[in-house]
Steps between C-alpha positions, in 0.01 A plus 500: 500500500372842402779742397301808609466346846877446524576862407252636754641270768851648498601860564704683237873549551588823679748690283505825697510526878172657620528818709349336810763224497780744414419703814567185706815409304653848510522491881726192486741606225812700584500872422533589133787694347427875479408623152770765459804281568806440288541163331261260336146620431252437779259213439207488741476199728146438375623463143790281616272272702262467204801402287612241755150352511493493118823297489378263772162457330623452141844348554666739254864599536582818688660658195185428294275690743271744314620861530175606668642347821834678475838340451524125547830542684341750741212263572741210547725702731200603714377139503839387633512778761146443619550123513805525725335760725184282529268764353299234316451300818364810678280579197357147500423519873340844475289419195381175661377703797320743268338211311402337829331823611315541169402144410610285788745211494388180664815450706352199679480304171832458326653238276852417393581275208839358416623270227827311505646423161808292428775687319537389138796267452554498874685832515871535577682367804695758695864415564650621826839665449709514815705810566867416555609805699402858563748778433425859593839629389530687173731360235815708512764494227853594614 
């Protein structure tokens, strides 16, 4: 197979969020911290999201995140907050709609693939431990 054909077939990895996509994303994210506040330095949500995408794309550890994305702990904290508040789910839904408007998704043709694999060595059996009694009283020493 021709190597030049393979390179032309795939799009390059997006390392920076384009302005057009950022305009869609910014509407979904919570409001940013004002610039002149006391505490940790402000890191823009755009930089944080690019850092999160870098970690998800490369698999690197949060603390090994390049400094161009800000602090790894800041990116990780935002990732945790946005995961629990379902920001990524809303982003996925919104960006799918944008892609559908631009390119078109063939919603009538879908496929799902699943593979079942036996656990190596059979896995561990769970042992049920019965609770003897419940006590809501605090231990008091007289």
